[in-house]
VEXDREN-2710 file (C-alpha; in Angstrom, 1 decimal):
% VEXDREN-2710
k/r/px/py/pz
1/MET/96.7/49.4/68.7
2/ASP/97.3/50.7/72.1
3/PRO/94.0/50.9/74.4
4/TRP/94.7/54.1/76.0
5/ARG/96.1/55.5/72.1
6/GLY/93.0/54.1/70.8
7/ALA/90.9/56.5/73.5
8/LEU/93.0/59.8/73.0
9/LEU/92.4/59.5/69.0
10/LEU/88.8/59.1/70.3
11/LEU/88.9/62.1/72.0
12/LEU/90.7/64.2/69.8
13/ALA/88.3/63.0/67.2
14/ALA/85.3/64.2/69.2
15/ALA/86.5/67.9/70.4
16/PRO/85.1/70.5/68.5
17/ALA/87.9/72.2/66.1
18/ARG/88.4/75.4/66.6
19/ALA/87.4/77.9/64.0
20/GLY/89.9/80.0/62.1
21/CYS/90.4/83.7/62.7
22/PRO/89.2/86.7/60.3
23/SER/91.6/87.3/58.2
24/GLU/92.3/91.0/59.3
25/CYS/92.0/90.1/62.9
26/GLU/94.9/88.6/65.6
27/CYS/94.0/85.6/67.4
28/ARG/95.2/83.9/70.3
29/ALA/94.1/80.5/71.0
30/SER/96.5/80.0/74.5
31/GLY/95.6/80.0/77.9
32/LEU/92.0/79.8/79.8
33/HIS/90.8/83.2/77.5
34/PRO/91.1/82.4/73.7
35/ALA/91.2/85.8/72.4
36/VAL/90.7/88.1/69.0
37/ASP/91.9/91.7/68.5
38/CYS/90.0/93.4/65.7
39/SER/90.8/96.9/66.7
40/ALA/91.0/99.7/64.2
41/LEU/90.1/98.3/61.2
42/GLN/87.3/100.2/59.6
43/PHE/84.4/97.2/60.4
44/THR/81.6/98.4/60.3
45/ALA/79.8/94.9/62.0
46/LEU/81.1/92.1/63.3
47/PRO/83.7/90.6/61.3
48/PRO/82.4/86.8/60.2
49/GLY/84.3/83.9/61.1
50/LEU/85.1/84.4/65.0
51/PRO/86.1/81.3/66.6
52/ALA/82.8/80.3/68.8
53/ASP/84.9/79.8/72.0
54/THR/86.5/83.8/72.1
55/SER/86.4/85.0/75.6
56/HIS/88.1/88.3/74.9
57/LEU/86.8/90.3/71.9
58/ARG/88.6/93.5/70.9
59/LEU/86.3/95.7/68.7
60/GLY/87.3/99.1/69.5
61/PHE/88.4/102.3/67.0
62/ASN/86.1/100.7/64.1
63/ASN/83.1/102.0/62.8
64/ILE/80.1/100.0/64.0
65/ARG/77.6/103.1/64.4
66/ILE/74.6/100.5/65.2
67/LEU/74.5/97.5/66.8
68/ARG/71.3/95.6/66.3
69/ASN/69.5/92.5/67.8
70/GLY/71.5/89.5/67.1
71/SER/74.5/90.8/65.6
72/LEU/76.6/89.2/68.7
73/THR/75.0/85.8/67.8
74/THR/78.5/84.4/66.2
75/ALA/80.6/85.3/70.0
76/PRO/78.2/83.7/71.9
77/ASN/81.1/83.2/74.6
78/VAL/82.5/86.2/75.0
79/ALA/83.5/87.5/78.3
80/ARG/84.6/90.8/77.7
81/LEU/83.7/92.9/75.2
82/TRP/85.9/96.4/73.8
83/LEU/83.1/98.5/71.8
84/ASN/85.0/101.8/72.6
85/ASP/85.6/104.4/69.9
86/ASN/83.3/103.4/67.0
87/GLY/81.3/106.5/66.9
88/MET/78.1/104.3/67.7
89/GLU/74.8/105.7/68.2
90/ILE/72.5/103.3/68.2
91/ILE/72.6/100.1/70.5
92/GLU/68.8/98.0/70.2
93/PRO/67.2/96.5/73.2
94/GLY/68.2/93.0/72.5
95/ALA/72.0/93.4/70.7
96/PHE/73.6/91.4/74.0
97/ASN/70.8/89.0/74.8
98/TYR/72.8/86.3/73.5
99/LEU/75.9/87.2/75.6
100/SER/75.3/84.9/78.4
101/SER/78.9/84.9/79.8
102/LEU/79.5/88.8/79.2
103/SER/80.5/90.4/82.4
104/TRP/83.1/93.4/81.2
105/LEU/81.7/95.9/78.6
106/ASP/83.3/98.7/77.0
107/LEU/81.6/101.4/75.4
108/GLU/83.4/104.2/76.5
109/ASN/83.9/107.5/74.1
110/ASN/81.3/106.8/71.0
111/LYS/78.0/109.1/70.4
112/ILE/75.4/107.1/72.5
113/THR/72.6/109.5/73.9
114/SER/70.1/106.6/75.1
115/LEU/69.6/103.4/76.3
116/HIS/66.4/101.0/76.4
117/PRO/66.3/100.6/80.4
118/ASP/66.2/96.8/79.6
119/THR/69.3/96.5/77.3
120/PHE/71.5/94.8/80.0
121/VAL/68.6/93.2/82.0
122/ASN/69.4/89.6/81.2
123/LEU/73.0/89.5/81.6
124/THR/73.6/87.5/84.9
125/HIS/77.0/88.0/84.7
126/LEU/77.6/91.7/84.0
127/PHE/80.2/92.9/86.5
128/LYS/81.4/96.2/84.9
129/MET/80.0/98.3/82.3
130/ILE/82.0/101.6/80.7
131/LEU/79.7/104.3/79.3
132/SER/82.1/107.5/79.7
133/GLY/82.7/109.6/77.1
134/ASN/79.3/109.4/75.7
135/PRO/76.7/112.4/75.2
136/LEU/74.1/110.5/77.7
137/VAL/70.7/111.4/78.5
138/VAL/69.4/110.4/81.8
139/PRO/65.6/110.3/81.7
140/GLU/63.8/112.4/84.4
141/ASN/61.0/110.2/85.6
142/SER/62.0/106.3/84.9
143/VAL/64.7/104.3/85.5
144/PHE/68.1/104.7/83.6
145/LEU/68.9/101.2/83.5
146/ARG/68.1/97.7/84.8
147/SER/70.7/94.9/86.5
148/GLU/70.5/92.9/89.3
149/TYR/74.2/92.0/88.7
150/LEU/76.2/95.0/87.4
151/GLN/78.2/96.5/90.2
152/ILE/80.6/98.9/88.6
153/LEU/79.4/101.4/86.2
154/ASP/81.5/103.9/85.1
155/MET/79.7/107.3/83.4
156/ALA/82.3/110.1/83.7
157/ASN/82.7/112.6/81.1
158/CYS/79.3/112.5/79.3
159/GLY/78.3/115.8/80.1
160/LEU/75.4/115.3/82.6
161/GLU/73.9/118.1/84.3
162/GLU/71.7/116.1/86.6
163/ILE/71.1/112.9/88.1
164/PRO/67.4/112.4/88.6
165/SER/66.3/110.4/91.8
166/LYS/64.8/107.4/89.7
167/ALA/68.1/107.1/87.8
168/PHE/69.6/104.1/89.4
169/THR/67.2/102.7/91.7
170/GLU/67.1/99.3/89.8
171/LEU/70.8/98.5/89.6
172/ARG/70.3/96.4/92.8
173/SER/73.8/95.2/93.4
174/LEU/75.5/98.2/92.2
175/MET/78.8/99.0/94.2
176/THR/80.9/101.6/92.3
177/LEU/79.3/104.7/90.2
178/ARG/81.9/107.2/88.7
179/LEU/80.1/110.3/88.0
180/GLY/83.1/112.1/87.4
181/ASN/84.2/114.9/85.2
182/ASN/80.7/115.9/84.1
183/SER/78.6/119.2/84.4
184/LEU/76.4/118.2/87.3
185/ARG/74.4/120.6/89.5
186/ALA/72.1/118.4/91.4
187/VAL/72.9/114.6/92.3
188/THR/70.0/112.6/93.6
189/ILE/70.9/108.7/94.3
190/ASN/69.3/106.1/95.8
191/VAL/71.8/103.2/95.8
192/SER/71.3/100.9/99.1
193/SER/74.4/98.8/97.9
194/LEU/76.4/101.4/97.1
195/SER/80.0/101.4/98.4
196/HIS/82.2/103.8/96.3
197/LEU/80.7/107.0/94.9
198/ASP/82.9/109.4/92.4
199/LEU/81.4/112.7/91.6
200/HIS/84.8/114.8/90.8
201/LYS/84.9/117.6/88.9
202/ASN/81.4/118.5/88.6
203/SER/80.2/121.8/89.7
204/ILE/77.3/120.9/92.6
205/GLY/78.8/123.5/95.2
206/PRO/79.0/126.0/96.9
207/THR/77.1/123.8/99.2
208/THR/76.2/120.4/99.5
209/ASN/72.1/121.2/99.7
210/ARG/72.5/120.0/95.9
211/LEU/73.3/116.6/96.9
212/GLN/70.5/114.0/98.0
213/ILE/72.4/110.8/98.6
214/SER/70.8/107.7/100.1
215/ALA/73.8/105.0/100.4
216/PRO/73.9/103.7/104.0
217/ARG/77.0/101.5/102.7
218/LEU/78.8/104.0/101.5
219/LEU/82.6/103.7/102.0
220/LYS/84.5/106.1/99.7
221/LEU/83.1/109.2/98.7
222/ASP/85.2/111.8/96.1
223/LEU/84.0/115.4/96.1
224/SER/87.0/117.0/94.5
225/SER/86.7/119.8/92.4
226/CYS/83.0/120.3/92.6
227/LEU/83.2/124.0/94.1
228/PHE/82.4/123.3/97.7
229/ALA/82.7/126.1/100.0
230/THR/81.7/124.4/102.6
231/ILE/80.6/121.1/104.0
232/SER/77.3/120.2/106.2
233/PRO/77.9/118.0/108.9
234/ASP/74.0/116.6/108.7
235/PHE/75.1/115.8/105.1
236/LEU/77.9/113.5/106.4
237/GLY/75.9/112.3/109.3
238/SER/74.2/110.0/106.4
239/PHE/77.6/107.8/105.9
240/PRO/78.4/106.4/109.0
241/LEU/80.6/103.8/107.6
242/MET/82.4/106.1/105.2
243/GLU/86.4/105.3/105.2
244/TYR/87.5/107.4/102.8
245/PHE/86.7/111.1/102.1
246/ASP/88.1/113.3/99.8
247/ILE/87.1/117.2/99.3
248/SER/90.5/118.2/98.0
249/ASP/90.4/121.2/95.2
250/ASN/87.8/123.4/96.5
251/ILE/87.1/126.6/98.0
252/ILE/86.4/125.9/101.8
253/ASP/87.8/128.4/103.8
254/PHE/86.0/127.0/107.0
255/LEU/85.0/124.1/108.2
256/ASN/82.6/123.9/111.1
257/PRO/84.0/121.8/114.6
258/ASP/81.8/119.1/114.3
259/VAL/81.8/118.4/110.2
260/PHE/83.5/115.4/110.5
261/ASN/81.9/114.1/113.9
262/ALA/79.9/111.2/112.5
263/LEU/82.5/109.7/110.4
264/SER/83.8/107.3/113.1
265/ASN/85.4/104.9/110.7
266/LEU/87.3/107.5/108.6
267/LEU/90.5/106.0/107.1
268/LYS/91.6/108.3/105.0
269/LEU/90.4/112.5/104.8
270/ASN/92.3/114.6/101.6
271/LEU/91.6/118.3/102.0
272/THR/94.4/119.2/99.8
273/ASN/94.3/122.8/97.5
274/ASN/91.4/124.6/99.8
275/LEU/91.6/128.0/101.1
276/ILE/91.7/126.8/105.0
277/TYR/93.8/129.4/107.1
278/THR/92.7/128.0/110.3
279/LEU/91.4/124.5/111.6
280/PRO/89.0/123.9/114.6
281/ALA/91.7/122.0/116.7
282/ASN/89.3/119.4/117.5
283/ILE/88.1/118.7/114.3
284/ILE/89.1/115.4/114.0
285/ASP/89.4/114.5/118.1
286/GLN/86.2/112.0/117.0
287/ASN/88.0/109.9/114.3
288/ARG/89.6/107.6/116.5
289/LYS/90.5/105.2/113.3
290/LEU/92.1/108.0/111.1
291/GLU/95.0/106.9/109.3
292/ALA/96.1/109.8/107.4
293/ILE/95.1/113.7/106.9
294/ASP/96.5/115.6/103.8
295/LEU/95.6/119.1/104.2
296/SER/98.8/120.2/101.7
297/ASN/98.1/123.2/99.5
298/ASN/96.3/125.1/102.1
299/PRO/97.5/128.5/103.3
300/LEU/97.2/127.1/107.2
301/VAL/98.1/129.8/109.9
302/ILE/100.8/128.0/112.2
303/GLY/101.1/130.1/115.3
304/ARG/102.3/129.1/118.9
305/THR/99.4/126.5/119.2
306/SER/99.2/123.3/118.2
307/ILE/97.5/122.6/114.9
308/LEU/95.1/119.8/116.1
309/THR/95.1/119.1/119.7
310/THR/94.4/115.1/119.1
311/CYS/94.8/113.1/116.0
312/SER/95.5/109.6/115.5
313/ALA/96.9/109.6/112.1
314/ARG/99.9/108.1/111.2
315/ILE/100.4/110.0/108.2
316/ILE/100.2/113.8/107.8
317/MET/101.2/115.8/105.3
318/MET/101.2/119.4/105.3
319/LYS/103.3/120.0/102.2
320/ARG/103.1/124.0/100.3
321/CYS/101.2/125.6/103.4
322/ARG/103.5/128.6/103.3
323/PHE/104.9/127.7/106.8
324/ARG/107.8/129.8/108.2
325/ASP/108.1/128.6/111.3
326/ILE/107.5/126.2/113.6
327/THR/107.4/125.9/117.1
328/SER/107.7/123.6/120.2
329/THR/103.8/123.7/120.4
330/SER/102.8/123.5/116.9
331/LEU/102.8/119.6/116.3
332/ASN/101.5/118.9/120.1
333/GLY/98.8/117.1/118.6
334/LEU/100.1/114.9/116.6
335/SER/101.8/112.4/118.8
336/ASN/100.9/109.3/116.6
337/ALA/102.2/110.4/113.7
338/THR/105.1/108.1/112.0
339/GLU/105.1/110.1/108.7
340/LEU/105.1/113.6/108.6
341/HIS/105.3/115.6/105.1
342/LEU/106.5/119.5/105.6
343/SER/107.8/119.7/101.8
344/ASP/108.0/122.9/100.2
345/ASN/107.2/125.2/102.7
346/LYS/109.3/128.5/103.6
347/LEU/111.5/126.7/106.9
348/GLN/114.2/128.6/107.8
349/THR/115.7/126.8/110.4
350/ILE/115.1/123.6/112.6
351/SER/115.7/123.7/116.3
352/LYS/115.6/120.9/118.7
353/SER/112.5/121.5/120.3
354/VAL/110.3/121.1/117.3
355/PHE/109.8/117.4/116.7
356/THR/109.8/116.4/120.8
357/SER/105.9/116.1/120.4
358/VAL/106.2/113.4/117.2
359/PRO/108.4/110.7/118.9
360/LEU/107.0/107.7/117.2
361/LEU/108.3/109.8/113.5
362/VAL/109.8/106.9/111.1
363/SER/110.1/109.3/108.1
364/LEU/110.2/113.2/108.0
365/TYR/110.4/114.8/104.7
366/LEU/111.5/118.6/104.8
367/ASP/112.6/118.7/100.9
368/GLY/111.9/122.0/99.2
369/ASN/111.7/124.7/102.3
370/LYS/114.3/127.3/102.8
371/ILE/116.7/126.0/105.7
372/SER/120.3/126.8/106.1
373/GLN/120.6/125.9/109.7
374/ILE/119.7/122.7/111.6
375/GLU/120.7/122.4/115.3
376/VAL/123.0/119.2/115.7
377/ASP/120.5/117.5/117.9
378/ALA/117.4/118.6/116.3
379/PHE/116.7/114.6/115.4
380/GLU/118.5/113.3/118.5
381/ASP/115.3/112.5/120.5
382/LEU/113.7/110.9/117.5
383/THR/114.8/106.8/118.2
384/GLN/112.6/105.7/115.5
385/LEU/113.7/108.0/112.5
386/THR/115.3/105.7/110.1
387/PHE/114.3/108.6/106.8
388/LEU/114.7/111.8/106.3
389/ASP/114.8/114.1/103.2
390/LEU/116.8/117.4/103.4
391/SER/116.7/118.0/99.7
392/ARG/116.5/121.3/97.7
393/ASN/117.5/123.4/100.9
394/SER/120.3/125.7/101.3
395/LEU/122.2/123.7/103.7
396/GLN/125.3/124.6/105.6
397/LEU/127.2/121.9/106.7
398/PRO/129.5/122.6/109.5
399/GLU/133.3/122.5/108.6
400/ASP/134.5/120.8/111.8
401/GLY/131.6/119.1/113.9
402/PRO/128.8/116.6/112.8
403/PHE/125.9/118.0/110.9
404/LEU/123.4/115.6/112.7
405/ARG/123.0/113.6/115.5
406/SER/120.7/110.2/115.1
407/SER/121.0/106.9/116.4
408/SER/118.5/105.3/114.1
409/LEU/118.8/107.4/110.8
410/GLY/119.4/104.7/108.2
411/ALA/118.7/106.8/105.2
412/LEU/119.2/110.5/104.3
413/ARG/118.5/112.8/101.4
414/LEU/121.0/116.0/100.7
415/ASP/119.6/116.4/96.9
416/ALA/120.1/119.6/94.8
417/CYS/121.4/121.4/98.4
418/GLY/124.3/123.4/96.8
419/LEU/127.0/121.1/98.4
420/GLU/130.4/121.8/97.3
421/ALA/131.9/119.5/99.7
422/LEU/131.1/117.2/102.5
423/PRO/133.4/117.5/105.5
424/ALA/135.2/114.7/106.9
425/ALA/133.1/115.1/110.2
426/ALA/129.5/115.7/108.6
427/LEU/128.5/111.9/109.3
428/ARG/130.5/111.1/112.4
429/ALA/127.1/111.0/114.9
430/LEU/125.1/109.0/112.3
431/PRO/126.3/105.5/113.1
432/ALA/123.4/104.0/111.6
433/LEU/123.5/105.2/108.3
434/ARG/123.1/102.8/105.1
435/SER/122.0/105.1/102.4
436/LEU/123.0/108.6/101.3
437/SER/121.8/110.6/98.4
438/LEU/123.9/113.6/97.1
439/ALA/122.6/114.1/93.9
440/GLY/122.0/117.3/92.1
441/ASN/124.9/119.1/94.3
442/ASP/128.1/120.7/93.3
443/LEU/130.3/118.3/94.6
444/ALA/133.8/117.8/93.0
445/PHE/135.0/114.8/95.2
446/VAL/133.6/113.4/98.4
447/SER/136.8/112.2/100.8
448/ASP/137.2/108.6/102.0
449/ALA/137.2/109.9/105.4
450/ALA/134.3/111.4/105.1
451/LEU/132.3/108.7/103.9
452/ARG/134.2/106.2/106.5
453/ALA/132.6/108.4/109.5
454/ALA/129.7/106.8/108.9
455/PRO/131.0/102.9/109.3
456/ALA/127.6/101.1/108.4
457/LEU/127.1/103.3/105.0
458/ARG/126.9/100.9/102.4
459/ALA/124.8/103.2/99.3
460/LEU/125.9/106.3/98.1
461/HIS/123.8/108.1/95.3
462/VAL/125.7/110.7/93.8
463/ALA/124.2/111.7/90.2
464/ARG/124.5/115.6/88.8
465/ASN/127.6/116.5/90.4
466/ARG/130.6/118.7/89.1
467/TRP/133.0/116.1/89.6
468/ARG/136.6/116.7/88.6
469/CYS/137.5/113.6/86.6
470/ASP/141.2/113.4/87.8
471/CYS/142.7/111.2/91.0
472/ALA/140.8/113.5/93.5
473/LEU/137.8/110.4/92.7
474/ARG/140.2/108.3/93.8
475/GLN/138.7/108.8/97.4
476/LEU/135.4/107.8/96.8
477/TRP/137.2/104.8/94.5
478/PHE/139.1/104.0/97.8
479/TRP/135.8/104.0/99.9
480/CYS/133.9/101.7/97.2
481/ALA/136.4/99.0/97.2
482/GLY/137.3/99.3/100.7
483/ALA/136.4/96.4/103.2
484/ASP/134.8/96.8/106.3
485/GLU/137.4/97.3/109.3
486/ALA/135.8/94.4/111.4
487/ALA/136.5/92.2/108.1
488/SER/139.1/89.4/108.9
489/GLY/140.7/90.1/105.3
490/PRO/139.8/91.9/101.4
491/GLY/136.8/90.6/100.0
492/GLN/135.1/89.5/103.6
493/GLY/133.4/93.2/104.3
494/PRO/129.8/94.1/103.4
495/GLU/129.4/95.6/99.7
496/ARG/129.0/98.8/98.9
497/GLU/127.5/100.4/96.2
498/VAL/127.9/104.2/94.4
499/ALA/124.9/104.9/92.1
500/ALA/124.6/107.9/89.6
501/GLY/121.8/107.3/87.1
502/ALA/118.8/108.8/87.2
503/GLY/116.0/106.6/86.3
504/ALA/115.4/102.9/87.4
505/GLY/117.4/101.5/84.3
506/ALA/120.3/104.4/85.0
507/ARG/119.9/103.8/88.5
508/ARG/121.7/100.5/88.9
509/ALA/125.0/100.4/91.4
510/ALA/128.1/98.6/91.1
511/ARG/129.7/96.6/94.1
512/CYS/133.2/97.6/93.7
513/PRO/135.5/94.5/94.5
514/ASP/138.2/94.6/97.1
515/ALA/141.2/95.5/96.2
516/GLU/144.6/96.2/98.2
517/GLU/145.9/98.6/95.4
518/THR/144.4/100.5/93.3
519/ALA/145.4/102.9/90.2
520/CYS/144.1/105.8/88.7
521/ASP/143.5/105.8/85.3
522/LEU/141.9/107.7/82.8
523/PRO/141.4/105.8/79.2
524/ARG/142.7/107.2/75.9
525/ARG/139.1/107.1/74.8
526/ARG/137.2/109.2/77.2
527/ARG/133.3/108.0/77.4
528/PHE/131.8/110.5/79.4
529/THR/128.6/109.4/79.7
530/ALA/126.3/108.9/83.2
531/LEU/128.3/107.7/86.0
532/ALA/126.7/104.3/86.0
533/HIS/129.7/102.5/88.3
534/LEU/133.3/102.5/89.3
535/THR/136.1/100.0/88.2
536/CYS/139.0/99.3/91.0
537/ARG/141.9/97.6/89.2
538/ASP/144.9/96.2/91.0
539/ASN/148.1/99.1/90.8
540/SER/150.7/96.4/90.2
541/GLU/149.5/95.4/86.6
542/GLU/152.6/96.6/84.1
543/GLU/150.4/97.3/81.2
544/LEU/147.4/99.2/81.2
545/ASP/144.4/98.4/79.7
546/ASP/143.7/101.2/77.4
547/ASP/139.7/100.4/77.8
548/VAL/139.9/100.2/81.6
549/GLU/136.8/101.6/82.7
550/TRP/136.9/105.1/84.6
551/VAL/134.2/107.4/86.3
552/GLY/132.3/108.9/83.7
553/ALA/130.4/112.2/83.9
554/ALA/126.9/112.6/84.4
555/ALA/126.8/116.4/84.2
556/GLY/129.5/118.9/83.4
557/ILE/132.7/116.5/83.6
558/GLY/134.9/117.3/81.0
559/GLY/132.9/119.1/78.1
560/GLY/134.8/121.2/75.7
561/THR/137.8/120.4/77.8
562/ARG/141.3/119.1/76.7
563/ALA/141.9/115.4/77.1
564/PRO/143.7/114.7/80.2
565/PRO/146.9/112.5/80.2
566/ASP/146.7/108.4/79.9
567/ARG/147.6/108.0/83.2
568/LEU/147.8/109.9/86.4
569/SER/149.7/108.8/89.6
570/ALA/148.4/109.8/92.6
END
């Protein structure tokens, strides 16, 4: 016998055989993590016959009401354990003692009211535990749990009303604590390792007086939807390393000018959906690392002075703030902005001087306003601007001149603007434009001349228009099929795309081949489906294929009308 073959047989004989799978469960032995799924099978205890090497064990949605000591000994190698949605009421203190590899435990949506503090103390690999959705009662004068290793604890939606001072003091490695969507009115936390605290949707406000948090390493704090009317500078002074602060969805109408001064490392600030009318102009002067600020959905009063005197943020969001007008000085303090969101306000006109104070803008969102007039040079000085969204405005395009002038603009969105036509010269002053979206307008056709006015244009989005399904669309067909004028011959120019779907699947764009001659054909069997592509064909053919693809209707094309002739010449 070949000695190598003999050695292999010996190894196979010595290797322990993997036990079978419980008949009702699904077992997957391949990969690094052998998994067993016994979910929703009405088990009242662990099923017998679990493979000893099971790593991931799903027992959710069963009826395991009591987890007794020793009941998990049949699965000693489990690293991830799901026991959610079992109606579980009792966990005996030693139930997990034999799971030395357990790192991830889900006990969500049970009926657990209390846990012995030492239930998880021997689990040296326990990293994350989910207790959300249990009617937990945290003891007043003793620790809730002990663990040297637990890093993530989720206790959201547990009906908690108060967190006593000793509750988490013995969770010495805890980094993330989620207490959102409870009924908390007072919180006292003393965890030096904590970096992320989520308290959203509680009733802690109106002031921060009932928050006592000792967490010097805290990086992220979520106090959204907590009924706060004000935030104390002294409270935030305890978190010098803070990078992310969310105070959205509260009832704040006034902010102390010094409130954020201590947050020198702040990167993101969310003030969305409060009652803020005015901001102290220097409120974020000291936050020189700030990257993004969201002031959306506040009734901000914007006058002839700048909103902020100094703002280092690159991303600024002021959506739904009821702005009716922006003057030349309104944005003076936002000179570092590269992305500005002014969507869903009430702006009516845009003059050239408005954006001169934000010269670094790359992306500008003006969608959902009431803009009808834009000065042709309004964005000319924004030499970095590559994306502009003007969708959902009542735009009026000039009949005989360029709509906008920009040497850098690469993508323009004009969706749902009520456009009935795209004038031939509208895009003439946009030499870098590569993508144009005209979805949701009232266009019957788009002329070849209007599209060729933007020589770099390669992608056109035209879903949800009132296309006239006849040879008027031949113009669009010609543009899609045509090679670039600089190309040496047919088929040498960059490909153009016409997309007319609304979703990831339907939005696939077809690349039209070059063709010297194009026919304008309608099939005998019309298929008015969402416009997915245009097909070009050679006009020199004597016989026309009945199944030649036509431009389908995205909405309102030919519905209920008499069938057109088989062939329309143009």
